[in-house]
Each structure stands twice: as C-alpha cells, then as structure tokens.
Backbone as JSON Lines, residues from 0, in Angstrom:
{"i":0,"aa":"X","n":[0.85,-1.17,0.0],"ca":[0.0,0.0,0.0],"c":[0.9,1.23,0.0]}
{"i":1,"aa":"X","n":[0.54,2.2,-0.78],"ca":[1.3,3.45,-0.78],"c":[1.12,4.16,0.55]}
{"i":2,"aa":"X","n":[2.2,4.78,1.02],"ca":[2.16,5.48,2.29],"c":[1.06,6.53,2.32]}
{"i":3,"aa":"X","n":[0.88,7.24,1.23],"ca":[-0.14,8.29,1.18],"c":[-1.51,7.72,1.52]}
{"i":4,"aa":"X","n":[-1.87,6.58,0.94],"ca":[-3.16,5.95,1.21],"c":[-3.26,5.49,2.67]}
{"i":5,"aa":"X","n":[-2.17,4.91,3.17],"ca":[-2.13,4.47,4.56],"c":[-2.3,5.66,5.5]}
{"i":6,"aa":"X","n":[-1.56,6.73,5.23],"ca":[-1.6,7.91,6.11],"c":[-2.99,8.55,6.1]}
{"i":7,"aa":"X","n":[-3.63,8.6,4.96],"ca":[-4.99,9.16,4.9],"c":[-5.93,8.31,5.74]}
{"i":8,"aa":"X","n":[-5.82,6.98,5.63],"ca":[-6.65,6.08,6.43],"c":[-6.43,6.29,7.92]}
{"i":9,"aa":"X","n":[-5.16,6.4,8.31],"ca":[-4.83,6.48,9.73],"c":[-4.99,7.88,10.32]}
{"i":10,"aa":"X","n":[-4.59,8.93,9.56],"ca":[-4.53,10.28,10.12],"c":[-5.49,11.27,9.46]}
{"i":11,"aa":"X","n":[-6.16,10.87,8.37],"ca":[-6.99,11.8,7.62],"c":[-6.15,12.61,6.65]}
{"i":12,"aa":"X","n":[-6.8,13.31,5.76],"ca":[-6.11,14.08,4.71],"c":[-5.15,15.12,5.29]}
{"i":13,"aa":"X","n":[-5.62,15.89,6.28],"ca":[-4.76,16.92,6.88],"c":[-3.61,16.29,7.65]}
{"i":14,"aa":"X","n":[-3.89,15.21,8.36],"ca":[-2.84,14.53,9.1],"c":[-1.76,13.99,8.18]}
{"i":15,"aa":"X","n":[-2.19,13.46,7.02],"ca":[-1.23,12.95,6.05],"c":[-0.33,14.08,5.56]}
{"i":16,"aa":"X","n":[-0.91,15.24,5.28],"ca":[-0.11,16.38,4.81],"c":[0.9,16.8,5.88]}
{"i":17,"aa":"X","n":[0.46,16.84,7.13],"ca":[1.36,17.19,8.23],"c":[2.47,16.16,8.34]}
{"i":18,"aa":"X","n":[2.11,14.88,8.24],"ca":[3.09,13.81,8.36],"c":[4.17,13.96,7.29]}
{"i":19,"aa":"X","n":[3.77,14.28,6.08],"ca":[4.74,14.41,4.99],"c":[5.66,15.62,5.16]}
{"i":20,"aa":"X","n":[5.27,16.58,5.98],"ca":[6.17,17.72,6.25],"c":[7.3,17.32,7.19]}
{"i":21,"aa":"X","n":[7.12,16.21,7.91],"ca":[8.11,15.78,8.88],"c":[7.95,16.46,10.23]}
{"i":22,"aa":"X","n":[6.9,17.24,10.4],"ca":[6.68,17.97,11.66],"c":[5.77,17.17,12.6]}
{"i":23,"aa":"X","n":[6.18,15.94,12.87],"ca":[5.44,15.08,13.79],"c":[6.45,14.52,14.8]}
{"i":24,"aa":"X","n":[6.01,14.23,16.02],"ca":[6.95,13.79,17.07],"c":[7.82,12.61,16.65]}
{"i":25,"aa":"X","n":[7.26,11.65,15.94],"ca":[8.02,10.47,15.54],"c":[9.26,10.87,14.74]}
{"i":26,"aa":"X","n":[9.07,11.73,13.76],"ca":[10.2,12.19,12.94],"c":[11.13,13.09,13.74]}
{"i":27,"aa":"X","n":[10.55,14.03,14.48],"ca":[11.36,14.98,15.22],"c":[12.26,14.29,16.24]}
{"i":28,"aa":"X","n":[11.7,13.32,16.97],"ca":[12.49,12.61,17.97],"c":[13.54,11.72,17.3]}
{"i":29,"aa":"X","n":[13.17,11.1,16.2],"ca":[14.13,10.29,15.47],"c":[15.3,11.1,14.95]}
{"i":30,"aa":"X","n":[15.0,12.29,14.46],"ca":[16.06,13.15,13.93],"c":[17.05,13.57,15.02]}
{"i":31,"aa":"X","n":[16.55,13.69,16.25],"ca":[17.43,14.07,17.35],"c":[18.5,13.01,17.62]}
{"i":32,"aa":"X","n":[18.22,11.76,17.25],"ca":[19.2,10.69,17.46],"c":[19.82,10.24,16.14]}
{"i":33,"aa":"X","n":[19.68,11.07,15.12],"ca":[20.38,10.82,13.87],"c":[19.63,10.05,12.8]}
{"i":34,"aa":"X","n":[18.36,9.76,13.01],"ca":[17.59,9.05,11.97],"c":[17.12,10.04,10.92]}
{"i":35,"aa":"X","n":[17.27,9.67,9.68],"ca":[16.76,10.46,8.57],"c":[15.54,9.75,8.01]}
{"i":36,"aa":"X","n":[14.44,10.44,7.93],"ca":[13.22,9.86,7.38],"c":[13.02,10.39,5.97]}
{"i":37,"aa":"X","n":[12.94,9.5,5.03],"ca":[12.77,9.89,3.63],"c":[11.44,9.37,3.12]}
{"i":38,"aa":"X","n":[10.37,9.93,3.64],"ca":[9.03,9.55,3.22],"c":[8.59,10.42,2.05]}
{"i":39,"aa":"X","n":[7.82,9.83,1.2],"ca":[7.16,10.57,0.13],"c":[5.79,9.93,-0.05]}
{"i":40,"aa":"X","n":[4.99,10.52,-0.88],"ca":[3.66,9.94,-1.14],"c":[3.78,8.55,-1.75]}
{"i":41,"aa":"X","n":[4.91,8.26,-2.39],"ca":[5.09,6.97,-3.05],"c":[5.75,5.91,-2.19]}
{"i":42,"aa":"X","n":[6.19,6.3,-0.98],"ca":[6.78,5.33,-0.06],"c":[5.73,4.25,0.21]}
{"i":43,"aa":"X","n":[6.17,3.02,0.3],"ca":[5.22,1.92,0.51],"c":[5.24,1.46,1.96]}
{"i":44,"aa":"X","n":[4.05,1.19,2.49],"ca":[3.9,0.58,3.81],"c":[3.87,-0.93,3.55]}
{"i":45,"aa":"X","n":[4.76,-1.65,4.22],"ca":[4.88,-3.08,3.96],"c":[4.66,-3.87,5.24]}
{"i":46,"aa":"X","n":[4.27,-5.14,5.11],"ca":[4.12,-5.99,6.3],"c":[5.48,-6.19,6.98]}
{"i":47,"aa":"X","n":[5.47,-6.23,8.29],"ca":[6.73,-6.35,9.04],"c":[6.89,-7.71,9.74]}
{"i":48,"aa":"X","n":[6.02,-8.64,9.44],"ca":[6.08,-9.95,10.09],"c":[7.45,-10.6,9.92]}
{"i":49,"aa":"X","n":[7.97,-10.63,8.71],"ca":[9.26,-11.28,8.47],"c":[10.37,-10.58,9.26]}
{"i":50,"aa":"X","n":[10.34,-9.26,9.27],"ca":[11.36,-8.51,10.0],"c":[11.31,-8.84,11.49]}
{"i":51,"aa":"X","n":[10.1,-8.95,12.04],"ca":[9.97,-9.28,13.46],"c":[10.44,-10.7,13.76]}
{"i":52,"aa":"X","n":[10.16,-11.63,12.87],"ca":[10.66,-13.0,13.06],"c":[12.18,-12.99,13.06]}
{"i":53,"aa":"X","n":[12.78,-12.24,12.15],"ca":[14.24,-12.17,12.09],"c":[14.84,-11.47,13.3]}
{"i":54,"aa":"X","n":[14.1,-10.54,13.89],"ca":[14.59,-9.91,15.12],"c":[14.68,-10.93,16.25]}
{"i":55,"aa":"X","n":[13.77,-11.88,16.3],"ca":[13.85,-12.94,17.31],"c":[15.06,-13.83,17.04]}
{"i":56,"aa":"X","n":[15.3,-14.15,15.77],"ca":[16.49,-14.92,15.4],"c":[17.75,-14.16,15.84]}
{"i":57,"aa":"X","n":[17.8,-12.87,15.55],"ca":[18.96,-12.04,15.89],"c":[19.17,-11.96,17.41]}
{"i":58,"aa":"X","n":[18.07,-11.97,18.18],"ca":[18.19,-11.96,19.63],"c":[18.97,-13.19,20.1]}
{"i":59,"aa":"X","n":[18.63,-14.35,19.56],"ca":[19.34,-15.58,19.94],"c":[20.82,-15.52,19.55]}
{"i":60,"aa":"X","n":[21.13,-14.77,18.52],"ca":[22.5,-14.66,18.04],"c":[23.25,-13.48,18.67]}
{"i":61,"aa":"X","n":[22.58,-12.73,19.55],"ca":[23.22,-11.6,20.22],"c":[23.37,-10.36,19.34]}
{"i":62,"aa":"X","n":[22.54,-10.26,18.3],"ca":[22.66,-9.12,17.38],"c":[21.32,-8.45,17.09]}
{"i":63,"aa":"X","n":[20.4,-8.54,18.03],"ca":[19.09,-7.96,17.79],"c":[19.16,-6.44,17.6]}
{"i":64,"aa":"X","n":[19.92,-5.78,18.45],"ca":[20.0,-4.32,18.35],"c":[20.57,-3.9,16.99]}
{"i":65,"aa":"X","n":[21.64,-4.57,16.55],"ca":[22.24,-4.24,15.26],"c":[21.25,-4.44,14.12]}
{"i":66,"aa":"X","n":[20.51,-5.55,14.17],"ca":[19.54,-5.83,13.11],"c":[18.4,-4.81,13.16]}
{"i":67,"aa":"X","n":[17.93,-4.5,14.34],"ca":[16.85,-3.53,14.47],"c":[17.27,-2.18,13.9]}
{"i":68,"aa":"X","n":[18.46,-1.72,14.23],"ca":[18.95,-0.45,13.7],"c":[19.01,-0.48,12.17]}
{"i":69,"aa":"X","n":[19.51,-1.58,11.63],"ca":[19.65,-1.68,10.17],"c":[18.29,-1.76,9.5]}
{"i":70,"aa":"X","n":[17.33,-2.48,10.1],"ca":[15.98,-2.55,9.54],"c":[15.33,-1.16,9.53]}
{"i":71,"aa":"X","n":[15.48,-0.43,10.63],"ca":[14.92,0.93,10.7],"c":[15.51,1.8,9.6]}
{"i":72,"aa":"X","n":[16.83,1.78,9.48],"ca":[17.49,2.59,8.47],"c":[17.08,2.19,7.06]}
{"i":73,"aa":"X","n":[17.01,0.88,6.83],"ca":[16.63,0.39,5.5],"c":[15.24,0.87,5.13]}
{"i":74,"aa":"X","n":[14.31,0.77,6.07],"ca":[12.92,1.12,5.76],"c":[12.69,2.63,5.77]}
{"i":75,"aa":"X","n":[13.03,3.28,6.87],"ca":[12.69,4.69,7.04],"c":[13.59,5.63,6.23]}
{"i":76,"aa":"X","n":[14.87,5.29,6.1],"ca":[15.79,6.19,5.42],"c":[16.03,5.81,3.96]}
{"i":77,"aa":"X","n":[16.19,4.5,3.72],"ca":[16.58,4.05,2.39],"c":[15.4,3.63,1.51]}
{"i":78,"aa":"X","n":[14.2,3.51,2.11],"ca":[13.02,3.13,1.32],"c":[13.04,1.69,0.85]}
{"i":79,"aa":"X","n":[13.75,0.82,1.56],"ca":[13.85,-0.6,1.17],"c":[12.62,-1.34,1.67]}
{"i":80,"aa":"X","n":[12.12,-2.22,0.84],"ca":[10.96,-3.06,1.19],"c":[11.44,-4.17,2.12]}
{"i":81,"aa":"X","n":[11.2,-4.01,3.42],"ca":[11.69,-4.99,4.39],"c":[10.78,-6.21,4.52]}
{"i":82,"aa":"X","n":[9.89,-6.39,3.55],"ca":[9.14,-7.64,3.47],"c":[9.69,-8.51,2.34]}
{"i":83,"aa":"X","n":[10.67,-7.99,1.62],"ca":[11.27,-8.68,0.48],"c":[12.39,-9.6,0.98]}
{"i":84,"aa":"X","n":[12.34,-10.88,0.63],"ca":[13.32,-11.85,1.12],"c":[14.75,-11.51,0.72]}
{"i":85,"aa":"X","n":[14.95,-11.08,-0.52],"ca":[16.31,-10.74,-0.96],"c":[16.85,-9.56,-0.15]}
{"i":86,"aa":"X","n":[16.02,-8.57,0.09],"ca":[16.44,-7.41,0.88],"c":[16.77,-7.84,2.31]}
{"i":87,"aa":"X","n":[15.92,-8.69,2.88],"ca":[16.16,-9.16,4.25],"c":[17.45,-9.97,4.34]}
{"i":88,"aa":"X","n":[17.71,-10.78,3.35],"ca":[18.94,-11.57,3.32],"c":[20.15,-10.65,3.31]}
{"i":89,"aa":"X","n":[20.11,-9.62,2.49],"ca":[21.21,-8.65,2.43],"c":[21.39,-7.93,3.77]}
{"i":90,"aa":"X","n":[20.28,-7.59,4.4],"ca":[20.33,-6.89,5.69],"c":[20.93,-7.79,6.76]}
{"i":91,"aa":"X","n":[20.54,-9.07,6.78],"ca":[21.13,-10.01,7.74],"c":[22.64,-10.06,7.56]}
{"i":92,"aa":"X","n":[23.07,-10.19,6.33],"ca":[24.5,-10.26,6.02],"c":[25.22,-8.99,6.46]}
{"i":93,"aa":"X","n":[24.56,-7.83,6.28],"ca":[25.21,-6.55,6.6],"c":[25.5,-6.39,8.09]}
{"i":94,"aa":"X","n":[24.79,-7.13,8.94],"ca":[25.05,-7.04,10.39],"c":[25.77,-8.28,10.92]}
{"i":95,"aa":"X","n":[26.26,-9.1,10.0],"ca":[27.07,-10.24,10.42],"c":[26.28,-11.46,10.84]}
{"i":96,"aa":"X","n":[25.04,-11.55,10.42],"ca":[24.24,-12.73,10.72],"c":[24.25,-13.69,9.54]}
{"i":97,"aa":"X","n":[24.08,-14.97,9.82],"ca":[24.03,-15.99,8.78],"c":[22.7,-15.87,8.04]}
{"i":98,"aa":"X","n":[22.78,-15.49,6.76],"ca":[21.54,-15.27,5.99],"c":[20.72,-16.54,5.86]}
{"i":99,"aa":"X","n":[21.39,-17.66,5.61],"ca":[20.66,-18.92,5.4],"c":[19.89,-19.31,6.65]}
{"i":100,"aa":"X","n":[20.54,-19.25,7.81],"ca":[19.87,-19.6,9.06],"c":[18.7,-18.65,9.33]}
{"i":101,"aa":"X","n":[18.93,-17.38,9.08],"ca":[17.86,-16.4,9.3],"c":[16.67,-16.63,8.38]}
{"i":102,"aa":"X","n":[16.95,-16.88,7.12],"ca":[15.85,-17.07,6.17],"c":[15.08,-18.35,6.45]}
{"i":103,"aa":"X","n":[15.74,-19.36,7.01],"ca":[15.04,-20.6,7.4],"c":[14.0,-20.28,8.47]}
{"i":104,"aa":"X","n":[14.33,-19.36,9.36],"ca":[13.39,-18.98,10.43],"c":[12.05,-18.49,9.87]}
{"i":105,"aa":"X","n":[12.07,-17.87,8.7],"ca":[10.84,-17.3,8.14],"c":[9.78,-18.35,7.85]}
{"i":106,"aa":"X","n":[10.2,-19.61,7.69],"ca":[9.23,-20.68,7.43],"c":[9.22,-21.73,8.54]}
{"i":107,"aa":"X","n":[10.05,-21.53,9.57],"ca":[10.14,-22.47,10.68],"c":[8.95,-22.3,11.61]}
{"i":108,"aa":"X","n":[8.27,-23.38,11.88],"ca":[7.06,-23.36,12.72],"c":[7.33,-22.74,14.09]}
{"i":109,"aa":"X","n":[8.44,-23.12,14.71],"ca":[8.76,-22.6,16.05],"c":[8.97,-21.08,16.02]}
{"i":110,"aa":"X","n":[9.72,-20.59,15.04],"ca":[9.97,-19.15,14.92],"c":[8.66,-18.39,14.7]}
{"i":111,"aa":"X","n":[7.81,-18.94,13.87],"ca":[6.52,-18.29,13.58],"c":[5.64,-18.29,14.81]}
{"i":112,"aa":"X","n":[5.64,-19.39,15.58],"ca":[4.85,-19.45,16.82],"c":[5.31,-18.41,17.83]}
{"i":113,"aa":"X","n":[6.62,-18.2,17.94],"ca":[7.15,-17.17,18.86],"c":[6.63,-15.81,18.43]}
{"i":114,"aa":"X","n":[6.7,-15.51,17.15],"ca":[6.19,-14.24,16.62],"c":[4.71,-14.08,16.94]}
{"i":115,"aa":"X","n":[3.91,-15.11,16.67],"ca":[2.47,-15.03,16.88],"c":[2.13,-14.85,18.35]}
{"i":116,"aa":"X","n":[2.89,-15.49,19.24],"ca":[2.65,-15.31,20.68],"c":[2.97,-13.88,21.11]}
{"i":117,"aa":"X","n":[4.01,-13.32,20.57],"ca":[4.35,-11.92,20.9],"c":[3.28,-10.96,20.4]}
{"i":118,"aa":"X","n":[2.71,-11.24,19.25],"ca":[1.62,-10.41,18.73],"c":[0.41,-10.5,19.66]}
{"i":119,"aa":"X","n":[0.07,-11.71,20.08],"ca":[-1.06,-11.89,21.02],"c":[-0.81,-11.16,22.33]}
{"i":120,"aa":"X","n":[0.42,-11.25,22.84],"ca":[0.78,-10.57,24.08],"c":[0.63,-9.05,23.92]}
{"i":121,"aa":"X","n":[1.09,-8.53,22.81],"ca":[0.97,-7.09,22.55],"c":[-0.5,-6.68,22.48]}
{"i":122,"aa":"X","n":[-1.32,-7.48,21.85],"ca":[-2.76,-7.18,21.75],"c":[-3.4,-7.19,23.13]}
{"i":123,"aa":"X","n":[-3.02,-8.16,23.98],"ca":[-3.56,-8.22,25.35],"c":[-3.19,-6.96,26.13]}
{"i":124,"aa":"X","n":[-2.01,-6.42,25.86],"ca":[-1.54,-5.22,26.56],"c":[-2.11,-3.94,25.95]}
{"i":125,"aa":"X","n":[-2.8,-4.06,24.83],"ca":[-3.36,-2.87,24.19],"c":[-2.38,-2.11,23.33]}
{"i":126,"aa":"X","n":[-1.28,-2.74,22.97],"ca":[-0.28,-2.08,22.13],"c":[-0.81,-2.03,20.7]}
{"i":127,"aa":"X","n":[-0.83,-0.82,20.15],"ca":[-1.34,-0.65,18.79],"c":[-0.31,-0.03,17.86]}
{"i":128,"aa":"X","n":[0.85,0.32,18.38],"ca":[1.86,0.93,17.53],"c":[3.22,0.9,18.18]}
{"i":129,"aa":"X","n":[4.19,1.34,17.43],"ca":[5.56,1.39,17.92],"c":[6.1,2.8,17.73]}
{"i":130,"aa":"X","n":[7.04,3.2,18.53],"ca":[7.61,2.44,19.62],"c":[6.65,2.34,20.81]}
{"i":131,"aa":"X","n":[6.85,1.36,21.63],"ca":[6.06,1.16,22.84],"c":[7.02,0.82,23.96]}
{"i":132,"aa":"X","n":[6.84,1.47,25.1],"ca":[7.76,1.3,26.21],"c":[7.03,0.73,27.43]}
{"i":133,"aa":"X","n":[7.73,-0.15,28.14],"ca":[7.25,-0.66,29.42],"c":[8.39,-0.5,30.42]}
{"i":134,"aa":"X","n":[8.09,0.16,31.51],"ca":[9.09,0.35,32.55],"c":[8.59,-0.38,33.79]}
{"i":135,"aa":"X","n":[9.41,-1.29,34.29],"ca":[9.06,-2.08,35.47],"c":[10.04,-1.76,36.59]}
{"i":136,"aa":"X","n":[9.51,-1.69,37.79],"ca":[10.36,-1.54,38.95],"c":[9.92,-2.63,39.92]}
{"i":137,"aa":"X","n":[10.81,-3.55,40.18],"ca":[10.46,-4.67,41.05],"c":[11.1,-4.49,42.42]}
{"i":138,"aa":"X","n":[10.93,-5.46,43.25],"ca":[11.48,-5.38,44.6],"c":[10.37,-5.2,45.62]}
{"i":139,"aa":"X","n":[9.16,-5.12,45.16],"ca":[7.98,-5.04,46.03],"c":[7.11,-6.25,45.69]}
{"i":140,"aa":"X","n":[6.16,-6.55,46.54],"ca":[5.29,-7.69,46.2],"c":[4.63,-7.53,44.83]}
{"i":141,"aa":"X","n":[4.3,-6.32,44.48],"ca":[3.68,-6.04,43.18],"c":[4.62,-5.16,42.39]}
{"i":142,"aa":"X","n":[5.04,-5.62,41.21],"ca":[5.93,-4.8,40.38],"c":[5.19,-3.54,39.96]}
{"i":143,"aa":"X","n":[5.9,-2.42,39.98],"ca":[5.33,-1.15,39.53],"c":[5.64,-1.04,38.04]}
{"i":144,"aa":"X","n":[4.62,-0.71,37.28],"ca":[4.78,-0.71,35.84],"c":[4.18,0.55,35.25]}
{"i":145,"aa":"X","n":[4.84,1.08,34.25],"ca":[4.32,2.21,33.49],"c":[4.52,1.9,32.02]}
{"i":146,"aa":"X","n":[3.49,2.13,31.24],"ca":[3.57,1.9,29.81],"c":[3.22,3.17,29.07]}
{"i":147,"aa":"X","n":[3.87,3.37,27.93],"ca":[3.49,4.49,27.08],"c":[3.92,4.21,25.66]}
{"i":148,"aa":"X","n":[3.28,4.86,24.75],"ca":[3.5,4.62,23.34],"c":[3.94,5.89,22.63]}
{"i":149,"aa":"X","n":[4.6,5.71,21.53],"ca":[4.94,6.83,20.68],"c":[6.34,7.35,20.9]}
{"i":150,"aa":"X","n":[6.81,8.09,19.94],"ca":[8.12,8.73,20.03],"c":[7.99,9.9,21.01]}
{"i":151,"aa":"X","n":[8.62,9.78,22.14],"ca":[8.48,10.76,23.2],"c":[9.79,11.54,23.36]}
{"i":152,"aa":"X","n":[9.67,12.8,23.73],"ca":[10.9,13.56,24.05],"c":[11.59,12.9,25.25]}
{"i":153,"aa":"X","n":[12.89,13.02,25.31],"ca":[13.67,12.43,26.39],"c":[13.16,12.9,27.75]}
{"i":154,"aa":"X","n":[12.7,14.16,27.83],"ca":[12.18,14.68,29.1],"c":[10.97,13.89,29.58]}
{"i":155,"aa":"X","n":[10.13,13.46,28.64],"ca":[8.95,12.66,29.0],"c":[9.38,11.3,29.55]}
{"i":156,"aa":"X","n":[10.33,10.68,28.9],"ca":[10.81,9.37,29.35],"c":[11.43,9.49,30.74]}
{"i":157,"aa":"X","n":[12.23,10.51,30.95],"ca":[12.84,10.74,32.27],"c":[11.74,10.95,33.32]}
{"i":158,"aa":"X","n":[10.73,11.73,32.97],"ca":[9.63,11.99,33.89],"c":[8.91,10.7,34.28]}
{"i":159,"aa":"X","n":[8.69,9.83,33.32],"ca":[8.01,8.56,33.61],"c":[8.86,7.71,34.54]}
{"i":160,"aa":"X","n":[10.15,7.63,34.27],"ca":[11.04,6.85,35.13],"c":[11.05,7.42,36.55]}
{"i":161,"aa":"X","n":[11.1,8.74,36.66],"ca":[11.09,9.37,37.98],"c":[9.79,9.08,38.72]}
{"i":162,"aa":"X","n":[8.66,9.13,37.99],"ca":[7.36,8.87,38.6],"c":[7.26,7.44,39.11]}
{"i":163,"aa":"X","n":[7.76,6.49,38.3],"ca":[7.76,5.08,38.73],"c":[8.65,4.92,39.96]}
{"i":164,"aa":"X","n":[9.8,5.56,39.94],"ca":[10.71,5.48,41.07],"c":[10.09,6.06,42.35]}
{"i":165,"aa":"X","n":[9.42,7.19,42.24],"ca":[8.76,7.8,43.41],"c":[7.67,6.9,43.94]}
{"i":166,"aa":"X","n":[6.91,6.3,43.06],"ca":[5.83,5.39,43.5],"c":[6.39,4.18,44.22]}
{"i":167,"aa":"X","n":[7.59,3.77,43.85],"ca":[8.22,2.62,44.5],"c":[8.6,2.92,45.92]}
{"i":168,"aa":"X","n":[8.87,4.18,46.23],"ca":[9.29,4.56,47.58],"c":[8.13,4.78,48.53]}
{"i":169,"aa":"X","n":[6.93,4.83,47.98],"ca":[5.76,5.08,48.82],"c":[5.43,3.87,49.65]}
C-alpha cells in the first residue's frame, strides 16, 4: 500500500499532509538521534512480520540491536521493502548474521509461533503501535509498571522513570 493511502486512512487528509512535512513527534524525535526519514507519497507501507521474526532470530545470536537499527534505516531512510526476502537476506548479512539460518526462520514453525505469541501478548496489553515502552520496577510484592506509546521527548521518558521510582518509595 502506498504510504499516502495508509496515512490518509490512519490520520486523515490533513494529518497525512502534516506527516509528509516531517513535523510530527516520531520524525522529530528520530532526527534528534540521527535518523533520517525519507518519506514521500510513493513510499510503501509493507508488512513487518518477516522482520519481526528475524529480530527474534537475531536476539538468539546476540545481534538484535544491530539488526533492528539496520531494519529501521533500511525502511525509514533508504526506502527498502523490508518484506522482500532478498532485501532481508542482504540486511542479515550486513550485520554479520548468517543469511541462510535467518531465512530458514521465516518458514520455521517454532519461529513463527514465537512471533504469533508476541503479537497476542501485545494485543492483550493494548499495544497498537511502535515504539512502545514498558518500565518495570520490582522489589515489592507487586511490580510497579508504566507503559506508554509513541516517540516521546527524552524529558517525558525521564519523567516517567522518575514517577515510577517515586511510586516505588511510597
């Protein structure tokens, strides 16, 4: 689906126009940490199931963060279709992961079940988008938890952590 059509569905016509200007928190916060977003009306929104399955594979290999960074850059900055197997294979290789092992995961029943369970867990928690944060503070009979969604300014994240910490002392 073209990004323009997706954005109109999700944000309305005016929201789509605003999104394309780059004046939205997601872009602004990303730019603060060096991400370049190269969206246009022709950018395509693609399924991310394969990318998420590969992130689980990368976790087992100790390279989840590297793969996640490369997937973000490939999709948001380079306009690469991260649902394309050839593109995913190249991305795996670029972060030092075994492409063959990773690509096998895409059809492996166990890998797919892990992905599907994580989707169900996210739905139970009410997660509807990314990024999504969960902050837990344990050490009490009941863990203190705070959840929030969206690209947030660093001040907001610090405030949430401070609030959770204060609640733990009560």
